[in-house]
SELUMVEX-296302 format. One record per residue (C-alpha): residue number from 1; x, y, z. Coordinates in nm, 2 decimals, decimal comma. Layout:
N
R   nr      c1      c2      c3
R  NUM       X       Y       Z
...
***
This chain:
343
R   nr      c1      c2      c3
R    1   11,80   11,93    9,28
R    2   11,70   11,89    9,65
R    3   11,45   11,60    9,58
R    4   11,76   11,42    9,41
R    5   11,98   11,49    9,71
R    6   11,73   11,34    9,95
R    7   11,67   11,05    9,73
R    8   12,03   10,98    9,70
R    9   12,06   10,99   10,09
R   10   11,78   10,77   10,13
R   11   11,94   10,50    9,92
R   12   12,29   10,54   10,08
R   13   12,15   10,54   10,45
R   14   11,94   10,22   10,36
R   15   12,26   10,06   10,21
R   16   12,44   10,12   10,52
R   17   12,16    9,94   10,73
R   18   12,13    9,68   10,46
R   19   12,49    9,57   10,48
R   20   12,49    9,52   10,86
R   21   12,17    9,33   10,86
R   22   12,29    9,12   10,56
R   23   12,63    9,05   10,77
R   24   12,43    8,95   11,06
R   25   12,20    8,71   10,86
R   26   12,47    8,56   10,62
R   27   12,80    8,58   10,82
R   28   12,70    8,61   11,18
R   29   12,66    8,89   11,45
R   30   13,04    8,88   11,52
R   31   13,13    8,96   11,18
R   32   12,87    9,23   11,17
R   33   12,99    9,37   11,50
R   34   13,36    9,38   11,37
R   35   13,23    9,56   11,06
R   36   13,05    9,84   11,25
R   37   13,34    9,90   11,49
R   38   13,59    9,93   11,20
R   39   13,37   10,13   10,99
R   40   13,30   10,39   11,26
R   41   13,67   10,39   11,37
R   42   13,76   10,44   11,00
R   43   13,52   10,75   11,00
R   44   13,66   10,87   11,32
R   45   14,01   10,88   11,24
R   46   13,92   11,06   10,90
R   47   13,67   11,31   11,05
R   48   13,68   11,38   11,40
R   49   13,99   11,61   11,46
R   50   13,92   11,81   11,13
R   51   13,55   11,83   11,22
R   52   13,62   11,97   11,56
R   53   13,83   12,24   11,42
R   54   13,57   12,32   11,14
R   55   13,29   12,35   11,39
R   56   13,49   12,56   11,61
R   57   13,49   12,33   11,91
R   58   13,88   12,26   11,93
R   59   13,92   12,51   12,21
R   60   13,65   12,38   12,44
R   61   13,69   12,14   12,73
R   62   13,74   11,78   12,59
R   63   13,42   11,64   12,73
R   64   13,22   11,93   12,62
R   65   13,36   11,96   12,28
R   66   13,31   11,58   12,21
R   67   12,94   11,59   12,31
R   68   12,89   11,91   12,10
R   69   13,06   11,76   11,81
R   70   12,83   11,46   11,82
R   71   12,54   11,70   11,87
R   72   12,62   11,92   11,55
R   73   12,76   11,67   11,31
R   74   12,48   11,44   11,34
R   75   12,21   11,71   11,33
R   76   12,38   11,82   11,00
R   77   12,33   11,49   10,86
R   78   11,96   11,49   10,97
R   79   11,99   11,29   11,27
R   80   11,77   11,38   11,58
R   81   12,01   11,48   11,87
R   82   12,01   11,64   12,21
R   83   12,28   11,79   12,43
R   84   12,35   11,89   12,77
R   85   12,65   12,03   12,95
R   86   12,67   11,95   13,33
R   87   13,04   12,08   13,39
R   88   13,36   12,10   13,19
R   89   13,43   11,73   13,27
R   90   13,07   11,60   13,20
R   91   12,86   11,65   12,90
R   92   12,56   11,45   12,75
R   93   12,46   11,35   12,41
R   94   12,15   11,17   12,33
R   95   12,01   11,04   12,01
R   96   11,63   11,02   12,04
R   97   11,43   10,76   11,84
R   98   11,36   10,69   11,55
R   99   11,73   10,57   11,51
R  100   11,78   10,64   11,15
R  101   12,07   10,38   11,12
R  102   11,81   10,12   11,21
R  103   11,52   10,25   11,00
R  104   11,18   10,10   11,04
R  105   11,16    9,74   11,14
R  106   11,53    9,71   11,10
R  107   11,59    9,81   11,46
R  108   11,43    9,45   11,56
R  109   11,70    9,26   11,40
R  110   12,01    9,44   11,53
R  111   12,20    9,24   11,78
R  112   12,29    9,44   12,10
R  113   12,65    9,38   12,06
R  114   12,65    9,52   11,71
R  115   12,48    9,84   11,83
R  116   12,75    9,88   12,10
R  117   13,03    9,84   11,84
R  118   12,93   10,19   11,71
R  119   13,05   10,33   12,05
R  120   13,36   10,14   12,06
R  121   13,45   10,25   11,70
R  122   13,41   10,62   11,75
R  123   13,29   10,76   12,10
R  124   13,53   10,54   12,29
R  125   13,85   10,67   12,08
R  126   13,78   11,03   12,11
R  127   14,01   11,06   12,42
R  128   14,29   10,89   12,24
R  129   14,25   11,13   11,93
R  130   14,25   11,42   12,17
R  131   14,58   11,29   12,36
R  132   14,35   11,28   12,67
R  133   14,37   10,93   12,83
R  134   14,15   11,03   13,10
R  135   13,83   11,09   12,88
R  136   13,58   10,82   12,82
R  137   13,22   10,76   12,72
R  138   12,95   10,63   12,97
R  139   12,64   10,49   12,78
R  140   12,33   10,49   12,97
R  141   12,11   10,34   12,72
R  142   12,05   10,19   12,36
R  143   11,75   10,14   12,17
R  144   11,82    9,79   12,12
R  145   11,77    9,72   12,49
R  146   11,44    9,91   12,49
R  147   11,57   10,26   12,60
R  148   11,41   10,54   12,40
R  149   11,72   10,61   12,18
R  150   12,10   10,62   12,25
R  151   12,22   10,83   12,51
R  152   12,54   10,88   12,74
R  153   12,81   11,14   12,85
R  154   13,16   11,20   12,80
R  155   13,34   11,23   13,12
R  156   13,69   11,33   13,20
R  157   13,82   11,09   13,49
R  158   14,08   11,17   13,74
R  159   14,33   10,89   13,61
R  160   14,43   10,74   13,26
R  161   14,17   10,49   13,15
R  162   14,25   10,13   13,04
R  163   14,13   10,05   12,67
R  164   13,85    9,84   12,79
R  165   13,73   10,14   13,01
R  166   13,70   10,41   12,75
R  167   13,33   10,30   12,69
R  168   13,14   10,19   12,97
R  169   12,77   10,08   12,99
R  170   12,56   10,15   13,31
R  171   12,21   10,12   13,42
R  172   12,03   10,35   13,65
R  173   12,14   10,67   13,51
R  174   11,94   10,91   13,25
R  175   12,02   11,21   13,07
R  176   11,82   11,51   13,25
R  177   11,54   11,66   13,05
R  178   11,65   11,93   12,83
R  179   11,48   12,25   12,70
R  180   11,46   12,23   12,32
R  181   11,46   12,62   12,30
R  182   11,79   12,64   12,49
R  183   11,97   12,38   12,28
R  184   12,27   12,52   12,10
R  185   12,24   12,58   11,71
R  186   12,47   12,64   11,41
R  187   12,40   12,91   11,18
R  188   12,23   12,67   10,95
R  189   11,91   12,85   10,98
R  190   12,05   13,11   10,73
R  191   12,17   12,85   10,49
R  192   11,99   12,83   10,14
R  193   11,80   12,50   10,12
R  194   12,03   12,38    9,85
R  195   12,33   12,39   10,08
R  196   12,13   12,20   10,37
R  197   12,02   11,92   10,12
R  198   12,39   11,89    9,99
R  199   12,52   11,86   10,33
R  200   12,25   11,60   10,42
R  201   12,34   11,40   10,10
R  202   12,73   11,42   10,18
R  203   12,67   11,28   10,51
R  204   12,50   10,98   10,37
R  205   12,78   10,93   10,09
R  206   13,06   10,92   10,37
R  207   12,89   10,60   10,48
R  208   12,95   10,44   10,15
R  209   13,29   10,57   10,11
R  210   13,39   10,42   10,43
R  211   13,20   10,09   10,42
R  212   13,37    9,97   10,09
R  213   13,73    9,98   10,20
R  214   13,64    9,84   10,55
R  215   13,47    9,54   10,40
R  216   13,75    9,47   10,15
R  217   14,00    9,48   10,44
R  218   13,78    9,25   10,66
R  219   13,67    8,99   10,39
R  220   13,90    9,03   10,11
R  221   13,79    9,19    9,77
R  222   13,61    8,88    9,62
R  223   13,40    8,83    9,93
R  224   13,34    9,20    9,99
R  225   13,22    9,25    9,65
R  226   12,97    8,96    9,69
R  227   12,82    9,11   10,03
R  228   12,81    9,47    9,91
R  229   12,66    9,36    9,58
R  230   12,40    9,14    9,75
R  231   12,28    9,41    9,98
R  232   12,28    9,67    9,72
R  233   12,09    9,50    9,48
R  234   11,81    9,43    9,75
R  235   11,83    9,79    9,87
R  236   11,79    9,91    9,49
R  237   11,47    9,70    9,44
R  238   11,33    9,79    9,79
R  239   11,37   10,17    9,76
R  240   11,32   10,22    9,38
R  241   10,96   10,32    9,41
R  242   11,03   10,56    9,69
R  243   11,31   10,74    9,54
R  244   11,15   10,75    9,20
R  245   10,86   10,92    9,34
R  246   11,07   11,15    9,52
R  247   11,21   11,27    9,17
R  248   10,86   11,32    9,03
R  249   10,88   11,00    8,82
R  250   10,61   10,75    8,80
R  251   10,77   10,40    8,90
R  252   10,76   10,13    8,62
R  253   10,67   10,37    8,35
R  254   10,85   10,54    8,04
R  255   11,07   10,21    7,99
R  256   11,44   10,25    7,97
R  257   11,44   10,62    7,88
R  258   11,27   10,70    8,21
R  259   11,50   10,47    8,39
R  260   11,81   10,65    8,25
R  261   11,68   10,97    8,35
R  262   11,64   10,85    8,71
R  263   11,98   10,72    8,71
R  264   12,13   11,04    8,56
R  265   11,94   11,26    8,83
R  266   12,09   11,05    9,11
R  267   12,44   11,05    8,97
R  268   12,42   11,42    8,92
R  269   12,30   11,47    9,27
R  270   12,61   11,29    9,39
R  271   12,83   11,54    9,21
R  272   12,92   11,31    8,92
R  273   12,99   11,46    8,55
R  274   12,71   11,26    8,39
R  275   12,52   11,28    8,05
R  276   12,23   11,08    7,92
R  277   12,16   11,00    7,56
R  278   11,82   10,86    7,47
R  279   11,76   10,66    7,14
R  280   11,49   10,43    6,98
R  281   11,47   10,14    7,23
R  282   11,76   10,21    7,43
R  283   11,95   10,48    7,64
R  284   12,30   10,53    7,74
R  285   12,43   10,71    8,06
R  286   12,79   10,82    8,07
R  287   12,99   10,92    8,36
R  288   13,35   11,07    8,37
R  289   13,54   10,95    8,66
R  290   13,37   10,85    9,00
R  291   13,34   11,14    9,24
R  292   13,19   10,91    9,51
R  293   13,50   10,72    9,57
R  294   13,76   10,99    9,50
R  295   14,05   10,98    9,71
R  296   13,94   10,67    9,89
R  297   14,22   10,41    9,92
R  298   14,16   10,11    9,71
R  299   14,50   10,04    9,64
R  300   14,50    9,64    9,56
R  301   14,49    9,51    9,24
R  302   14,12    9,51    9,11
R  303   13,96    9,68    9,42
R  304   13,84    9,99    9,24
R  305   13,68    9,77    8,97
R  306   13,53    9,53    9,24
R  307   13,41    9,83    9,42
R  308   13,24    9,96    9,11
R  309   13,06    9,64    9,03
R  310   12,94    9,60    9,39
R  311   12,80    9,96    9,40
R  312   12,65    9,91    9,05
R  313   12,43    9,65    9,18
R  314   12,22    9,92    9,35
R  315   12,12   10,04    9,00
R  316   12,06    9,69    8,89
R  317   11,83    9,64    9,17
R  318   11,65    9,96    9,10
R  319   11,62    9,87    8,73
R  320   11,47    9,53    8,82
R  321   11,22    9,71    9,01
R  322   11,13    9,95    8,73
R  323   11,11    9,68    8,46
R  324   11,23    9,32    8,54
R  325   11,28    9,26    8,17
R  326   11,51    9,55    8,12
R  327   11,89    9,49    8,10
R  328   12,14    9,75    8,23
R  329   12,50    9,67    8,12
R  330   12,80    9,84    8,28
R  331   13,14    9,90    8,12
R  332   13,43   10,12    8,16
R  333   13,70   10,21    8,42
R  334   13,63   10,41    8,75
R  335   13,95   10,60    8,66
R  336   13,82   10,70    8,33
R  337   13,46   10,68    8,16
R  338   13,17   10,47    8,30
R  339   12,88   10,38    8,09
R  340   12,55   10,21    8,15
R  341   12,35   10,06    7,84
R  342   12,00   10,04    7,91
R  343   11,77    9,81    7,70
***
């Protein structure tokens, strides 16, 4: 199952990156910037305060707690992180390269303002959520400007900050060198491998759970379905070989039955209630409910069905890479049973 967890996380991390780059290319950098800001603000509002408590950081000085939160939560998701506490009022966090969100050559196509939007969406709102108007984030470098990674520090000022001051960008400061041996650690070393892989997968799933309602709110349900579906199909095609090989499959071989097993493995890794029936010349994959989007607010008429169709383009793309003459027909209701007929 560990291989399936990793393959699913690969697809979903790539989908997040692909959505941003597709918006830049198809709708412009400003739309992509707004999406990134709103996406990370949504995640912040849902995850930050509960996460502080879960990690046991809610009793620490605010600057320290925030830096440690980003250090630990991102590390649990497989992101490289570093941390340094200078004082109760100043604490650094750094994300060294490679930046997972701009995987590979994608980093060359990300506008600087789009990268900045991540900080405005999350880091700059920490003080607001904590009820501390004096807390802000000072960014001292980002990879899109040629700096080795994203870095900065939380700092508690002597006065309340204006909204535009909650994130500041400065030159000439750098996070001091850290000793890796002395970095704080969670008790994950004692976790079973399965738990670590499940945590990594859950981290990637949260990006999909957030990006879908964010784009629906921004663009409307019709345009959101188009944009998500476009990027999802490309990602499915581009990452099929890698993920199939990770599952021990030979890409392109085995016909519809092999692809059905591929789809079944990834859906099961997501935690879905899924089954696969293979017959002569066709296969059916059945799923009860849709755990991925459980409890996500998709309240508008047709929103859940549109989200399902857009997400399904990931599997359509993968199927096209497996066999360009194969068809994958989706049917069903996200609140009931979903089926894929593969011929």
